[in-house]
N, C-alpha and C positions, 0 to 999 in steps of 0.2 A: 531254741532251747530244746534239749532232749528231756531233761527233768527240771523240776522246780524245788530245789532242796535248800537253798540259801541265797540271799541277795548278794552275797559275796561272789557267787558264781556268774553273775550277770555283768556284762560291760555297762558302763554308764549309758551308752546309746540304747542297749537292750532294755534297761530299766526305764529310761525315759519313754521309749517306744511302747512299753507295756502300759505305762500310765496314760499315754495318749490314746491307746486303744481302749482302755477302760473309760476314759472320758467320752469317746465316740459311742461305745456300747451303752453307757448311761444315758446319753442324749437320745439315742434311738429308743431306749426303754421308756423314757419320759414322754417321747413323742407318740407313743402308741404301742410299742413293743419291739422286741428284738426279732430279727430274721432267724429262722430255724437253722442256724449255722452248724449245730451239732445233732441234727436229725439222724436218728439211727445209732447214735453213740451212747455208750454206757459207762458211767463212772462207778467204780467200786470203792466204797468208803470203809476203811479199817479204823476202828476206834479202840484204843486202850484206855483213853480218858474220856469221860462224858463231856458234852458240849452243848451249848445253846447256839451261839453264833456260827460256829464251824459247820455243825450239822445242817441247820436250816438254810444257811446261805449257799452251801454247795448243792443241796437238794433243789432249791429254787433256781439257782444258776442253770443247772442242767434242764430243768423244766422249761424255763423261759427261753432257752436256746434250742429247744426241740428234742433234747436228749432225755436220758433217764438215769437215776442214781439208785444204787443198792446199798443200804446201810448194813454193816456187819459189826455187831456189838462185841464188846470184850469177851463175853462168854462163848460166842459162836466160834471164834478163831483161837483165842489164847495164844497170840503170836509168840513164837519161840518156845512155847511150852507143849501144847498139844501137837504142834507140828513146827518144823524148823521155819525160820523166816525165809530162807531160800526157797523151800518147797512151796510155801504160801505164795511167794512172788511168781514162781513158775506156773502154778495152777491158776491163780486169778488172771494172769496175763492171757490165758486161753479163753477167758469168758468176757473180759471187759476191754474197753479201749484206753482207759486211763485209771490210775489208782491214786487215791488220796489216803494218807495215813496220819493219824493223830496219836503219837506215841510218847512214852516216857524217855527212852534212850535214843539219842540220835544215831547210834550205831545200827539200830533196827531200820531206820529210814535209808541209811547208806546201803545196807545189805539188800533191802527190798529193791532199790534202784539198780544194784549190781546184777541181780538175777531176773528182774522183770524184763519182759520184751515189749512193754508199753510204757508210756511216761508215768513217772511217780511224782506226786506233789506232797511236800511236807506240810501237813496241816497243823503241826506243832511238834516240837521235840525239846529236850532239855537244853539243846545248843542254841537254837534260834527259832523264830516264828515268822517266816518270810511272807506268808499270806497276810498276816496282820500288818507287817511292814509295808506291803504293797498298798493296802487299804489306807494306812496312815499317811503315806506320801501322796496318795491321790487326794486325801482330805486337805493336806497342807497346800497342795497345788491349787485346789479350788478356793481356799480361803485366803491365801497369800499371793497367788498369781505367779510366783516363781520361787526358786530355791536360792539363787545367788543373792548374797548380801543379807540373808536371813539366818537366824539362830534358833536352833532346836535344843531345848534343855530337858533332860530326864532326871527326875529326882526319885531315888529309891535304890533298889537292888540291882547289882550288875548281873542281870538275868537274861533269859532268852529273848525277851522283848527288846531290852536295851541293846542287845547285840545286833538285832536286825535294824534298829534305829541308827546305830553307829555305822553299819555297813551302808545303809541306804543314803544317809546324809552325806557321808564321805564320797560315795559314788556320784551323787547329784550335785556336789559343790555347795552343800549347805553346812554352815558352821554347827558344831555339835558340842554340847557340854553335858557331863553327867556328874551329879552330886550324890554321893553315897557314903554310908558309914564305913569306917575302917574295918577291914575283914570281909567286906561285901562288894569288892571291886570286880570289874570285868576281868576275865582270864587274860593274862599277859599275851597269849597268842592271838586272842581276839583283838586286843588293843593294837598289837603290831600290824595286823591286817588293816585295821582302820587307819593307822598312820600311813600305810602304803597307798591306800585308796585316796586319802585326803591330799597327799603330796601330788598325786596325779591330777586331782580336780581343782586344787587351790583352796579347799576348805580348811578351816582350822578346827582342831578337836582339843577338848580339855577334860581332864578327870580331876576331881577335887573332892575333899571331904567337907567342904564348906558349902552349904546349900545356897547361901546368899551370893557367893562368887559364881556358882553355876547358873543361877537364874538371872543374874544382872543383864538387863537389856534383851532378854529372850523374846522372840516373836511367837514361839510355840513352847508351851510347857506341858510335859507329859509325866504321868505317874502310873504305877501298877500296884497290885496287891503286894503287901509286904511279905506274905508267905504264899508261895504258889502251890498248886496242887502237888501233893507228894511231900510238902514241907510242913505239914500240920504239926508235927512234933516240935518244930522250932517257933511256932506262932507266938507263944507267950513271951519268949525271949526277944523276938523281933519287935513286939509291941512296946517293949521298953527302950529299944535302941533307935527306932526309926521316926519317932514323933518330930524331931527337928526338920525332917524332909517332907512333912505333910504339906499338901497344897491347900492353903487357906487364904483368905483375903489379904492378910498381913504380908505374907511372903510374896503373894502375887503382885503386890504394889511395886516390887523391884524389877518386874518385867516391863516390856513395852505397854503403852496404854491400850493398844488394840490387840493384846496377846490372845492367842487361842489356847484353850486348855483341852488336853486329850487324856484319855484313859482307855485301855483296851477292853475293860470290863471282863468279869463282874467286879464292881466296885464295893469295897468295904467302907461305906460312908462313915465318916467320923474318925477313920484311921488315916489312910493315905490321902484322902480328899474329903473336904467338908461339903455338906449339902449346899451351902451358899455358893460355892464355886461350881460344883457339879451341875447345879440347876441355874447358874447365873448367866449373865450376858456374854461371858467369854467362853462358855462351854461349847464344844463341838462334838461331844461324846457320842451323840446319836447319829450325826452325819457320818462320823467315823465308823460306827457300827453298821450303818447302811452300806457304806462303801466296801465292806467285806464282799457283798454281793457283786458289785460292779468290777472290783479288782480281780476277783476269782473268775468271773466270766472271761476277762481278758487273758488270764493264765491258761484257762481251759482251751480257749480259741487258739491261742498261740501254740500251745503244745500239740494240739491236734491238727495244726495246719489248715484251719478252717477260714483263715482270713489272709 
């Protein structure tokens, strides 16, 4: 991998290899600590959006691998405003070994990668969320043992998170279903890519406006906030439209008995997920949050050729 911008860019073998490496690094961490594979390496972190999990997990990843991270707040850079994206990429590349950027527009990530001379990691964009996706599939692998013959259902908005889930599932041969309200579907170009990946892996994919059809027989059920950061003006409208897609005990009864429930967090409890489910026996929300650390270690090690 030269950059890590989308799960769509990885082959099935590369994605599986990344997950295997994450498992290896996690096992080493639990056994007493990781080797200093990134000693002397520096990660530059560009943030347009605030974050808990992305900031802390990348900082700690570099620390535990022997490297160092530098946080650059929105006001310090003003990406594309105070200075062009291309010039930011050219300058930061002279200082650090790898760049992670958490941005609003995916075009900023693409432009950073085009002009940087070091690897660029997409920490989140409006198009997709590949670091979250890597952590999600690591969590599924740990809890379900494999991807083949398993079904992943997403209930909610056709957003950046569901885009990465579609790409990852289709690449790994896991069946995927998304249930969302009319008008909130995944972009047709995203769905067409998913169809192409699924045809190659043998996975089935389904898009429906019926939440019960989507969740039927699911091994993993996933949800996200109904209004993402930057969509605050739509929040009231979405709260009227999305309740049929809420994950509660009643709808969860249509999934497999041993279903795992996922959420990328932060959760708006009582909206897209109830407390009873988020804190219940099927929840793997906090295993999933922890796995941001281990998945991102694997991304960093892979990109920097340290393994």
